[in-house]
N, C-alpha and C positions, 0 to 999 in steps of 0.2 A: 285440503289438508296434506295431500300427497306432494303438492308443489312446495309447501313449507319444508318438508323433510328433504326434498331434493336441494333446495336453496341452502339449508343448514349443512348438508353433506358437502356441497361445493365450497362453502365458506370454511368448513373444517379442513378440507383437503388443501385449500390455499394456505391456511394458517400453518398446517403441518409442513408444507413445502418451504414456506418462509422461515420457519423454525429450523428446518434442516439446513438451509443455506447459511443462516447465521451461525449455527453450530459448527459447520465445516469451516466457515471463514474465520472463526475465532479459535479454532483448535490450535494447539501448541505447534504442531508440525507446519501448519499453514502460515502461522505468524512468523516462524523461523524462516520459512521459505521467502516470505515477503521482505523480511529484513535482509536476507542475502541478496535479493534482487535489487533492493535500494542501495546496498553497499556496492554492488556491481555497477549501478548507474553512477555512483560517485566516482568510482575508479575510471569509468569511461569518460566522465566529464573532466577529470584531472588529466587523463591521457590526451584528450582532444585539445584541452587548453595548452598543455605543454607542447603538443605537436604544432599548434597554430602560433603560439607566442614565444616558445622557447622555454628551456628548463629554468632559467633565472627570472622569469616574469612573475610578478606578484599578482596572484588571483584577487586579492582584496581590492586592487585598483580597478578591476574589471567587474563592475557592480552586478550586471545580470547573471554572470556565471557564479559569482559568490552567492547571490540570492538563491539560485537553484540548489547549490550545494548545501546551504544552511537549511533550506526547506526539506531536503532529503534527510539531513541529519536530525532535524526535529521530528520528522515522521518515524525515523528509526527509534528515537527515544520513546515516542508514544507507543510503538509496537512492543518495545522491551517491557513497558509497564504492563502489557497484557499477559506476558509470560508468567 
């Protein structure tokens, strides 16, 4: 009987830790921070593209770079829905 109590305590502790992680991850401050990081990634991507191909280059013609940018923008929109 004592073993069942120990197992239940361990399961409850694990569930509490998982709940805490999800609560912190979905907090408003953390979501805003993740949005800012993704916006910084987009700016870095634009800067690197301009640096490599010039200011007048069309990013839409460079498919992999455009796909990365669109993916980041889509993730930002999903994060904004959480706020």
